[in-house]
C-alpha positions as CSV (number, residue, x, y, z in Angstrom):
1,M,-8.3,-22.0,-10.3
2,A,-6.4,-25.0,-9.1
3,S,-5.8,-25.4,-5.4
4,I,-2.6,-26.7,-3.9
5,K,-2.4,-28.4,-0.5
6,T,0.3,-27.3,1.9
7,A,1.3,-28.0,5.4
8,I,2.1,-25.3,7.9
9,S,3.2,-25.3,11.5
10,I,1.5,-22.8,13.9
11,Q,1.3,-22.5,17.6
12,K,-1.6,-24.3,19.2
13,A,-3.1,-21.2,20.6
14,L,-3.3,-19.6,17.1
15,Y,-4.7,-22.8,15.7
16,E,-7.5,-22.8,18.3
17,Q,-8.3,-19.1,17.5
18,V,-8.5,-19.9,13.8
19,D,-10.6,-23.0,14.4
20,Q,-13.0,-20.9,16.6
21,M,-13.2,-18.2,14.0
22,A,-13.8,-20.7,11.2
23,R,-16.8,-22.1,13.1
24,E,-18.2,-18.7,13.8
25,L,-17.9,-17.6,10.2
26,N,-19.0,-21.0,8.9
27,V,-16.0,-21.3,6.7
28,S,-13.1,-23.8,6.6
29,R,-9.8,-23.2,8.4
30,S,-8.2,-23.2,5.0
31,R,-10.4,-20.3,3.9
32,I,-9.3,-18.3,7.0
33,F,-5.7,-18.8,6.1
34,V,-6.3,-17.9,2.4
35,M,-8.2,-14.7,3.5
36,A,-5.3,-13.8,5.8
37,V,-2.6,-14.3,3.2
38,E,-4.6,-12.4,0.6
39,E,-4.9,-9.4,3.0
40,F,-1.2,-9.7,3.8
41,I,-0.3,-9.7,0.1
42,Q,-2.5,-6.7,-0.6
43,R,-1.0,-4.7,2.3
44,Y,2.5,-5.6,1.1
45,Q,1.7,-4.5,-2.4
46,N,0.2,-1.2,-1.1
47,Q,3.4,-0.6,0.9
48,Q,5.5,-1.2,-2.2
49,L,3.4,1.2,-4.2
50,L,3.7,3.9,-1.5
51,Q,7.4,3.5,-1.5
52,Q,7.6,3.9,-5.2
53,I,5.4,7.0,-5.0
54,N,7.6,8.4,-2.2
55,Q,10.7,7.7,-4.2
56,A,9.3,9.5,-7.2
57,Y,8.8,12.6,-5.1
58,D,12.1,12.4,-3.4
59,D,13.7,14.3,-6.2
60,M,11.7,17.4,-5.4
61,P,13.8,20.6,-4.9
62,P,14.7,21.7,-1.4
63,A,12.2,24.1,0.3
64,E,14.4,27.1,-0.3
65,E,14.7,26.4,-4.0
66,Q,10.9,25.7,-4.2
67,V,10.3,29.3,-3.0
68,Y,12.3,30.6,-5.9
69,L,10.6,28.4,-8.4
70,D,7.2,29.5,-7.2
71,K,8.2,33.2,-7.6
72,M,9.5,32.4,-11.1
73,R,6.2,30.8,-12.1
74,Q,4.2,33.8,-10.8
75,Q,6.4,36.2,-12.8
76,H,6.0,34.0,-15.9
77,R,2.2,33.9,-15.5
78,Q,2.2,37.7,-15.3
79,V,4.3,38.1,-18.4
80,V,2.1,35.6,-20.3
81,N,-1.1,37.2,-19.2
82,R,0.1,40.7,-20.3
83,E,1.0,39.4,-23.7
84,W,-2.3,37.7,-24.3
């Protein structure tokens, strides 16, 4: 995959932390930034997926109605079981 150079501005204290971490992990500073961005993107995508799942379940009936639906299902099962 092709790499693209970019320039970013960060606080000096953060730069020093990244520089120290890069030395400790024996990787480049660029690699530290790439790893951080990859993790950020993954978390963001997971949050988006969770929101979509939650929206899909938002149309669930209210609790009171759910009680009636459960009773109807039980009665339906009893009727079906008697017929078979």
